[in-house]
N, C-alpha and C positions, 0 to 999 in steps of 0.2 A: 450401606455405602459409607457412613460416617466412620465406622471403626477402622476400615483400611486406610482412610485418609488420615486418621489420628496417628496410625503407625508410620505413615509416610512423613508427616511433618515433624515427628520426633527425631528424624535425621537432622533437623535443624535445631534440636534442643528445645523445642517449644511444647507448651502444654496449653493448647488452644481452648478458648471458651465457647466458640461457635464456628459453624461451617454453613455456607450458603452458596449453592451452585447458581451461577448467573443464568437467568432465563434465556437471554439471547446468545449466550456463549457457554454452551454445555461443557466445554473442556476447561472452563475457568471456575474455580471455587474461591469465594471470599472467606478469608480466615481471620478471626479476631483473636488476638493474643497479646498479652503484656500491654493492654491499653492501646494497641496499634492495629491497623488494618493491613493485611497481606493478601496477595493473590497467588494461589497454587494453580499452576497451569500444566495441563497434560499436553505434551507436545506430540501430536499425532504423526507428523511426517518428518520428525527430526531424527538426526543421528547424534551420537555422542560427540562427534567432532563439531557438529553444528552448535551444540550447547557450549562447548569450550570456546569456539570462535565468538559466540555471542558474549561471553564473559570478557574476553580480551578486547573486543570491539567497543563494548559499552564502557569499559574502564578507560579506554583511549579517549572516547568522547567526553567522559566526565573530567578527564585530565585537561581537556580543552574547554572546560567550563560550560558544557551543555548538560542540561538536566534531563537525563534519560533513565528509563527503567533498566535496572541491571540485576542479574540473578544473585541471590544470596548464597554464600558458600555453606555447605553442610558441615557437620562435625568432622567429616573426612576430607574437608577442603575441596569439595567438588561442587560445581554449580548445578547439579541435578541429582535425582535419585532414580535408579532404574529398577522397576518392579515388573518382572517378567518381560513382556515386550513393550511395556509402557515407560515413558520417560517423563518425569515431573521436574519442574523448576519453580522456585518460590521467589516472590518479589515483594518488597515493601511498597505500599501504595504511595504514589506521588501526589503532591498537592495539585489542585486544579480540577476542572470539569471538562469533559469532551466538548469539542467545537460543534455546537448544535445549531446555533442561529447564524445564518449567513449575513454578513454586512461587508461593505467595501473595506472597512478598517480591519475586520477580523481576517478576511481573505488575504489582504496585503501583508498582514503580520505572519500568516501561515506560509505565504510564499517566501518572505524574507527568512523565516526560520529554516525552511527547506534548503535555501541557498547556502546558509551558514553550515548546515549539516553536510551538504555536498562538498563545500570547500574543505572541511575538516577531513571527510572520508577520502578525499582525493589522494591524500598522502598516507592513508592507512595501508599497512602491509599485513596480509593475512598469514595465519599460522598453519592453516589446513587448506586443502583444495576446496574451492567453493564453486557451486554451480552457477552457470549463467542463466539469465532470465529469458526463457524462450517464449516471447510474448505472442508469436503468431501460431504456435503449435495447437493450442486449444481451439482457436477459431477455425483452423483448418480441419480439425477433427470433428467439430460441430457441423461444419458445412457438409462434410462427407456423410455424416449421420442423418442430416436433415435435408439432403439434396432433393428429395421429392416433395418436401413440404413447401408451402408458399414462402415461409420466412427464410428457408434455406435458399430458395431460388433468388429472393431479393438480396440476400447476403452475398450470393455468388456474383450478382451484377455489380454490387458495390466493390467487392474485392477485385474484380476484373478491371475496374476503372482505376484502382489504386496501385496498379503495378508500377514498380520503379522505385519504391521507397526502400526496399529490403537491403540492397547492396550498400548504398550510401549510409543507411542506418548502422549496419554492422561495421562500417569503417570508422564510425565515430569513436572517440576514446571511451574505453570501458573503465568503470570504477565500482567500488562498493556503493550500493544504494539501499535504501530502507526496504523497498519493494512492497510495502503495505502502508504507505503514507496516506491515511484517510482521516476523515473528521473524528472518528472514534478513537484514533490513536494520537490525536493532537490535543493537549491539555491547555486550557485557557484560564487566566485569572486576571480580573480587572481589564479585560479587553486585549491582553497580551498573551502570546504563547509562552507558557511556563514549563513545558516539558513534552517529551515524546515517549511513547511506550510501544512495546511489542516489536522486538527485533528478531522474532522467530525466523522470518524468511530472509535470511542474509543471502544476498545474491549479487552478481556483478552485471552491469548493463550500462549503456550510455545514460547520462543523468536525465535526459529528457524522458526516459521511461518512467521515472518516479513522478515527474511533472504530469505526463499524460495520464498516468493512473489516477492521480489525485483529481485532475480536471474531469475525467470521465466519471469518477465516483460522485463528484459534486453535481455534475449535470444530471445524472440519472436520479439523484436524490431530490432535485428541485421539484416542488409541487407544480402542477400544470399551470396554475395562474402566474407562476414566475418564470416559466420556460422562455418567455420572450426577453428576459433579462440575462440570458445566457452569456452573451458577449460582455456585458457589464461585469459579471462575476469573474469571467476568464481574465479580463484585462486587469481587474483589481489584484488577482493572485499574481499575475505575471509582473505587474508593477513592483510588487514586493520582492519577487525573486530576482528580477533584473537590476534592482537597485544595488544588489550585492554581487551578482554573478551574471552579467549579460550573456545572452545566448549568441552564438554565431549565426550568420545568415543561413547556413546549412541546417543548423538545429531548428531554427524557426520554420524553415521550409518543411521539415519532416514532422514536427510536433503535431500538427492537426491530424495526420495519418495515424499517429499513435493513439490519440484520443479516440478516433473512430474505431480503431481496432479493439480497444478495451470496451467501448460501448457495444460493439457487435458481440463480443464475448458474453457480456451481460445479457443481451437480448436472446442469444441462443440458449444460454444456461437456464434462464427463467422459463423460456418456452419448453425446454426439455424436461424441466421439473414439474410441468403441468400448469404453469401460470401463463397460458397462451396469450391472455389479454395483455399482461405486463410485457411479455416479450414483443408482441406486435406493436404495442404503444411505444416501446423503446426504439423499434425499427422505424416507426413513423417519425420519431423525434430525430433520429440520425439523418433521415432524408431531408427533414426540414432544416437541419444545420447547414446543408449545402447551399442554402439561400444566402448565407453570410459570406462575404468575400474572404474571411479568415479561413473558411473550410472549402471554398470553391476551388482553391488551388490543389486540393487533394486529387481532383479529377484531371488536373492539367499538369501533373508532375512529369518532368523530363529529367532523364539521368544527367547529372552534372556533378562536378567535383565540389566537395564541401570545402569551406575555408579551413 
């Protein structure tokens, strides 16, 4: 495996000293060269247009003083190498470590950084056609596949009570979003966010989609003994976000539904993959969330015009 990778990185004029595939991310290889650390990423679902858009978008963000992971140009001045059906991009490692320990301060900082990112992306103009983020499609597919299973039946009940969010959600302003804003892609240093990585999934959607995705990822990652602090962590993140970019009343109304939708997707996916206990546990947690006033409104949604 090493020899083909050596041939690939030579497109960047490198003579690497070591390669190490990351255990949790098999499509990412750590490359040591010239006393620096790089990451060679195999982009599984990418197109050449996606990789070019990633270059333009990350350059735009850096011009606005955000520290983001950006693809390095090859000797042919391209941000990728295509080998057969595979596409590879190379990135220099950024300073900082992924956000692993939750605290009110770290989550507030993560929320503030996402708000800044959204404000800058709001004015970005794409160079190629970019896909929208179809957040309900996977859940609908899982429900259909698991319709006779207990978890599928429970999911159908929840979704039937959530009716009404779709149309006003689609009427919200769409813009570029990160679409994978999670703790592993947020780099911290000294308690502050110092960078964001992994802009592979460049998509358009209402900005609350990024927020809901992060909150759902945070909630499902909380250990059982900290689940009761869910609202504390949500409010800490939203405090940081709204300090820079307050949500409208309509966005606040829909956001809990987006969080639930992503949690449902996770529950169905893990159950389908054979981790039935994890999937059922996530479903139990979703139902427990409805005890909080913040989520109770999901079941009381009435169609109304957004601000």
